[in-house]
One Martini backbone bead per residue (centre of mass of N, CA, C, O) as a GRO file, in nm:
protein
  266
    1MET     BB    1   0.096   0.035   0.022
    2THR     BB    2   0.063   0.368  -0.024
    3GLU     BB    3   0.214   0.645   0.110
    4ASN     BB    4   0.103   0.964   0.225
    5ILE     BB    5   0.327   1.219   0.175
    6PRO     BB    6   0.393   1.514   0.253
    7SER     BB    7   0.523   1.788   0.174
    8SER     BB    8   0.778   1.975   0.214
    9THR     BB    9   0.945   2.208   0.362
   10ASN     BB   10   1.192   2.468   0.389
   11GLU     BB   11   1.363   2.285   0.538
   12TYR     BB   12   1.707   2.230   0.583
   13VAL     BB   13   1.891   1.917   0.518
   14HIS     BB   14   2.165   1.757   0.547
   15ALA     BB   15   2.281   1.454   0.453
   16THR     BB   16   2.466   1.404   0.697
   17GLU     BB   17   2.261   1.453   0.920
   18PHE     BB   18   2.055   1.244   0.826
   19ALA     BB   19   2.238   0.993   0.830
   20ASP     BB   20   2.293   0.993   1.134
   21LEU     BB   21   1.998   0.966   1.221
   22ALA     BB   22   1.916   0.716   1.052
   23LEU     BB   23   2.127   0.524   1.178
   24ASP     BB   24   2.026   0.544   1.463
   25ILE     BB   25   1.746   0.427   1.404
   26ALA     BB   26   1.816   0.165   1.249
   27THR     BB   27   1.998   0.024   1.465
   28THR     BB   28   1.790   0.028   1.694
   29MET     BB   29   1.566  -0.131   1.548
   30LEU     BB   30   1.731  -0.381   1.476
   31ALA     BB   31   1.804  -0.450   1.783
   32SER     BB   32   1.475  -0.448   1.870
   33GLY     BB   33   1.315  -0.631   1.623
   34ALA     BB   34   1.321  -0.533   1.332
   35HIS     BB   35   1.239  -0.544   1.022
   36CYS     BB   36   1.341  -0.424   0.721
   37GLY     BB   37   1.073  -0.302   0.616
   38ARG     BB   38   1.017  -0.118   0.859
   39ILE     BB   39   1.270   0.054   0.841
   40THR     BB   40   1.234   0.159   0.553
   41ARG     BB   41   0.961   0.304   0.593
   42ASN     BB   42   1.050   0.503   0.814
   43LEU     BB   43   1.286   0.642   0.649
   44ASP     BB   44   1.120   0.734   0.404
   45ARG     BB   45   0.952   0.940   0.551
   46LEU     BB   46   1.184   1.123   0.637
   47ALA     BB   47   1.312   1.177   0.359
   48LYS     BB   48   1.057   1.309   0.222
   49ARG     BB   49   1.033   1.547   0.419
   50TRP     BB   50   1.349   1.644   0.300
   51GLU     BB   51   1.415   1.562   0.007
   52LEU     BB   52   1.521   1.251   0.020
   53ASN     BB   53   1.734   0.975  -0.052
   54VAL     BB   54   1.729   0.619   0.039
   55GLN     BB   55   1.992   0.374   0.073
   56MET     BB   56   1.997   0.026   0.188
   57GLN     BB   57   2.198  -0.206   0.396
   58LEU     BB   58   2.081  -0.482   0.574
   59THR     BB   59   2.206  -0.630   0.864
   60PHE     BB   60   2.265  -0.786   1.165
   61ILE     BB   61   2.539  -0.580   1.229
   62GLY     BB   62   2.442  -0.356   1.007
   63VAL     BB   63   2.446  -0.024   0.831
   64ALA     BB   64   2.410   0.085   0.499
   65MET     BB   65   2.418   0.434   0.369
   66THR     BB   66   2.251   0.643   0.118
   67VAL     BB   67   2.234   1.000   0.073
   68THR     BB   68   2.011   1.198  -0.142
   69SER     BB   69   1.932   1.461  -0.320
   70GLU     BB   70   1.664   1.550  -0.527
   71HIS     BB   71   1.817   1.825  -0.648
   72ASP     BB   72   2.124   1.699  -0.579
   73PRO     BB   73   2.324   1.431  -0.672
   74TYR     BB   74   2.599   1.549  -0.532
   75HIS     BB   75   2.431   1.534  -0.263
   76THR     BB   76   2.626   1.292  -0.105
   77VAL     BB   77   2.610   1.015   0.140
   78THR     BB   78   2.812   0.762   0.311
   79ARG     BB   79   2.726   0.509   0.558
   80TYR     BB   80   2.835   0.325   0.861
   81ARG     BB   81   2.676   0.101   1.115
   82SER     BB   82   2.669  -0.058   1.401
   83THR     BB   83   2.510  -0.258   1.609
   84PRO     BB   84   2.382  -0.314   1.884
   85PRO     BB   85   2.281  -0.513   2.102
   86HIS     BB   86   2.051  -0.756   2.097
   87SER     BB   87   1.710  -0.644   2.206
   88VAL     BB   88   1.397  -0.681   2.263
   89HIS     BB   89   1.193  -0.366   2.188
   90LEU     BB   90   0.876  -0.278   2.106
   91GLU     BB   91   0.839   0.013   2.208
   92LEU     BB   92   1.046   0.146   2.021
   93LEU     BB   93   0.902   0.083   1.754
   94THR     BB   94   0.645   0.242   1.812
   95GLU     BB   95   0.782   0.518   1.859
   96PHE     BB   96   0.918   0.544   1.580
   97SER     BB   97   0.663   0.532   1.410
   98SER     BB   98   0.533   0.782   1.535
   99LEU     BB   99   0.761   0.980   1.469
  100THR     BB  100   0.759   0.956   1.154
  101TRP     BB  101   0.466   1.052   1.121
  102LYS     BB  102   0.498   1.331   1.247
  103ALA     BB  103   0.713   1.426   1.048
  104ALA     BB  104   0.549   1.375   0.783
  105ASP     BB  105   0.313   1.583   0.888
  106GLY     BB  106   0.485   1.841   1.017
  107ASP     BB  107   0.510   1.843   1.350
  108LEU     BB  108   0.828   1.812   1.303
  109ASN     BB  109   1.143   1.892   1.325
  110PHE     BB  110   1.464   1.799   1.314
  111GLU     BB  111   1.540   1.862   1.612
  112GLN     BB  112   1.298   1.714   1.735
  113VAL     BB  113   1.369   1.435   1.624
  114LYS     BB  114   1.639   1.409   1.771
  115LYS     BB  115   1.526   1.432   2.059
  116GLU     BB  116   1.328   1.193   2.038
  117THR     BB  117   1.539   0.979   1.979
  118GLU     BB  118   1.687   1.001   2.251
  119ARG     BB  119   1.443   0.934   2.425
  120ILE     BB  120   1.378   0.653   2.310
  121LYS     BB  121   1.661   0.519   2.370
  122LYS     BB  122   1.599   0.551   2.701
  123ILE     BB  123   1.408   0.333   2.710
  124LYS     BB  124   1.320   0.093   2.923
  125HIS     BB  125   1.296  -0.195   3.038
  126TYR     BB  126   1.187  -0.421   3.203
  127SER     BB  127   1.232  -0.573   3.471
  128TYR     BB  128   1.387  -0.863   3.547
  129TRP     BB  129   1.177  -0.971   3.751
  130SER     BB  130   0.919  -0.936   3.580
  131VAL     BB  131   1.014  -1.112   3.345
  132ALA     BB  132   1.068  -1.372   3.507
  133LEU     BB  133   0.776  -1.405   3.604
  134ALA     BB  134   0.642  -1.417   3.326
  135VAL     BB  135   0.800  -1.660   3.229
  136GLY     BB  136   0.710  -1.859   3.446
  137PHE     BB  137   0.400  -1.843   3.394
  138SER     BB  138   0.405  -1.922   3.094
  139CYS     BB  139   0.533  -2.205   3.137
  140ALA     BB  140   0.311  -2.309   3.321
  141CYS     BB  141   0.083  -2.291   3.112
  142LEU     BB  142   0.217  -2.480   2.905
  143CYS     BB  143   0.219  -2.724   3.091
  144VAL     BB  144  -0.086  -2.752   3.116
  145LEU     BB  145  -0.137  -2.780   2.806
  146ALA     BB  146   0.060  -3.050   2.809
  147GLY     BB  147  -0.063  -3.211   3.087
  148GLY     BB  148  -0.001  -3.085   3.345
  149GLY     BB  149   0.016  -3.021   3.667
  150LEU     BB  150   0.056  -2.824   3.931
  151ILE     BB  151   0.342  -2.918   4.006
  152ASP     BB  152   0.458  -2.899   3.722
  153ALA     BB  153   0.407  -2.594   3.689
  154ILE     BB  154   0.584  -2.502   3.925
  155VAL     BB  155   0.848  -2.621   3.818
  156ALA     BB  156   0.850  -2.466   3.549
  157CYS     BB  157   0.849  -2.187   3.678
  158MET     BB  158   1.114  -2.213   3.837
  159GLY     BB  159   1.301  -2.285   3.604
  160ALA     BB  160   1.248  -2.028   3.432
  161PHE     BB  161   1.315  -1.817   3.645
  162ILE     BB  162   1.608  -1.901   3.707
  163GLY     BB  163   1.714  -1.903   3.415
  164SER     BB  164   1.657  -1.603   3.356
  165ILE     BB  165   1.841  -1.486   3.576
  166VAL     BB  166   2.102  -1.618   3.481
  167ARG     BB  167   2.111  -1.488   3.201
  168VAL     BB  168   2.123  -1.195   3.295
  169PHE     BB  169   2.385  -1.223   3.457
  170ILE     BB  170   2.563  -1.301   3.216
  171MET     BB  171   2.502  -1.051   3.036
  172HIS     BB  172   2.603  -0.839   3.245
  173HIS     BB  173   2.910  -0.974   3.200
  174LYS     BB  174   2.964  -0.994   2.877
  175PHE     BB  175   2.890  -1.246   2.753
  176ASN     BB  176   2.819  -1.463   2.537
  177PRO     BB  177   2.503  -1.529   2.434
  178MET     BB  178   2.535  -1.839   2.389
  179ILE     BB  179   2.621  -1.906   2.677
  180SER     BB  180   2.357  -1.817   2.812
  181PHE     BB  181   2.180  -2.037   2.677
  182VAL     BB  182   2.320  -2.286   2.782
  183ILE     BB  183   2.299  -2.225   3.089
  184ALA     BB  184   1.995  -2.174   3.106
  185SER     BB  185   1.914  -2.453   3.001
  186PHE     BB  186   2.058  -2.615   3.217
  187VAL     BB  187   1.921  -2.499   3.470
  188THR     BB  188   1.626  -2.548   3.392
  189THR     BB  189   1.657  -2.861   3.355
  190MET     BB  190   1.749  -2.925   3.641
  191VAL     BB  191   1.493  -2.831   3.782
  192SER     BB  192   1.277  -2.988   3.606
  193GLY     BB  193   1.427  -3.273   3.627
  194ALA     BB  194   1.367  -3.337   3.926
  195ASN     BB  195   1.078  -3.435   3.863
  196MET     BB  196   1.176  -3.697   3.719
  197VAL     BB  197   1.323  -3.820   3.967
  198PHE     BB  198   1.086  -3.765   4.208
  199HIS     BB  199   0.786  -3.743   4.126
  200TRP     BB  200   0.587  -3.494   4.202
  201GLY     BB  201   0.430  -3.524   3.940
  202PRO     BB  202   0.221  -3.663   3.687
  203ALA     BB  203   0.397  -3.477   3.446
  204PRO     BB  204   0.726  -3.425   3.418
  205GLU     BB  205   0.771  -3.399   3.104
  206ALA     BB  206   0.619  -3.128   3.071
  207ALA     BB  207   0.813  -2.953   3.235
  208LEU     BB  208   1.073  -3.017   3.073
  209ALA     BB  209   0.961  -2.917   2.786
  210THR     BB  210   0.850  -2.609   2.879
  211ALA     BB  211   1.070  -2.446   3.047
  212VAL     BB  212   1.255  -2.364   2.772
  213LEU     BB  213   1.066  -2.185   2.578
  214TYR     BB  214   1.174  -1.890   2.647
  215LEU     BB  215   1.439  -1.932   2.449
  216VAL     BB  216   1.295  -1.906   2.199
  217PRO     BB  217   1.359  -1.730   1.886
  218GLY     BB  218   1.098  -1.577   1.758
  219VAL     BB  219   1.180  -1.304   1.630
  220PRO     BB  220   1.411  -1.390   1.437
  221LEU     BB  221   1.239  -1.604   1.281
  222ILE     BB  222   1.014  -1.419   1.182
  223ASN     BB  223   1.198  -1.206   1.045
  224SER     BB  224   1.323  -1.402   0.847
  225LEU     BB  225   1.063  -1.458   0.689
  226ILE     BB  226   0.995  -1.167   0.611
  227ASP     BB  227   1.261  -1.104   0.463
  228LEU     BB  228   1.231  -1.328   0.253
  229ILE     BB  229   0.964  -1.224   0.126
  230GLU     BB  230   1.092  -0.917   0.077
  231GLY     BB  231   1.415  -0.977  -0.023
  232HIS     BB  232   1.609  -0.996   0.243
  233LEU     BB  233   1.838  -1.229   0.231
  234SER     BB  234   2.079  -1.169   0.417
  235SER     BB  235   1.910  -1.114   0.672
  236ALA     BB  236   1.754  -1.379   0.676
  237TRP     BB  237   2.001  -1.565   0.714
  238ASN     BB  238   2.113  -1.436   0.968
  239ARG     BB  239   1.864  -1.486   1.147
  240ALA     BB  240   1.844  -1.792   1.105
  241LEU     BB  241   2.126  -1.861   1.220
  242PHE     BB  242   2.082  -1.735   1.495
  243GLY     BB  243   1.838  -1.909   1.575
  244ALA     BB  244   1.980  -2.185   1.535
  245SER     BB  245   2.200  -2.137   1.748
  246ILE     BB  246   2.010  -2.118   1.988
  247LEU     BB  247   1.883  -2.398   1.959
  248LEU     BB  248   2.150  -2.547   1.998
  249CYS     BB  249   2.207  -2.439   2.284
  250ILE     BB  250   1.959  -2.560   2.413
  251ALA     BB  251   2.029  -2.855   2.347
  252VAL     BB  252   2.296  -2.866   2.499
  253GLY     BB  253   2.189  -2.797   2.783
  254MET     BB  254   1.986  -3.033   2.799
  255THR     BB  255   2.182  -3.268   2.752
  256LEU     BB  256   2.364  -3.223   2.996
  257SER     BB  257   2.142  -3.242   3.212
  258ILE     BB  258   2.022  -3.521   3.138
  259SER     BB  259   2.287  -3.674   3.179
  260LEU     BB  260   2.330  -3.600   3.482
  261LEU     BB  261   2.039  -3.720   3.569
  262GLY     BB  262   1.982  -3.995   3.409
  263LEU     BB  263   1.790  -3.965   3.156
  264ASN     BB  264   1.636  -4.231   2.942
  265ASN     BB  265   1.301  -4.142   2.901
  266PHE     BB  266   1.311  -3.859   2.700
   0.00000   0.00000   0.00000
């Protein structure tokens, strides 16, 4: 669907200034879980607002961008910027979409857009404890849906909660993200696997199978499919490989834990 962007005002924005702002927005959105099409649409709105053309190459680890004036093709700048560490933050994506629409409608000038961008970048995630609690309850519900009883759901909740806290602790100390997935999967499976050993609940295998589901990289895998459909092949493959690597790390952590617990019937 074609977006109706109003014509630009007389405000002049140099291509270099716009490129720096656009890269700031693009890399933040990319790291926060946006697919390539969404980033492109948002930046096209901004570019048309100030009569500029933007060409981008989006990858999983960085953005290359060329900005050209519609009135002077020699007024061109090319920039590249690496993305910050990836961490899904959907509120940022909503805020950036709202910001670009306000700018496209002429409600904000360039300096106001820059200030709003800095404000949006400072929006914090939910607290680690609240996320861990939500993760625990969601895995408990999945356990019940998988046929587990109340005790099984409690064990799944505890395993997911503890594993989530452990993963945050590891990431806080700047370890490789893949290591955090292996250790979180290991810890979660050790906690939920105790139910298999001591048979606290009627369906301990349900707790063991569902407690680690919070680690499944849903956003990268979904974005990979969207990018593939929209023709962003390099980004699609990058996201798919990243998601597959996480799944492999989950499997490694579970295998180590199951082996230590001596579970041969799972």
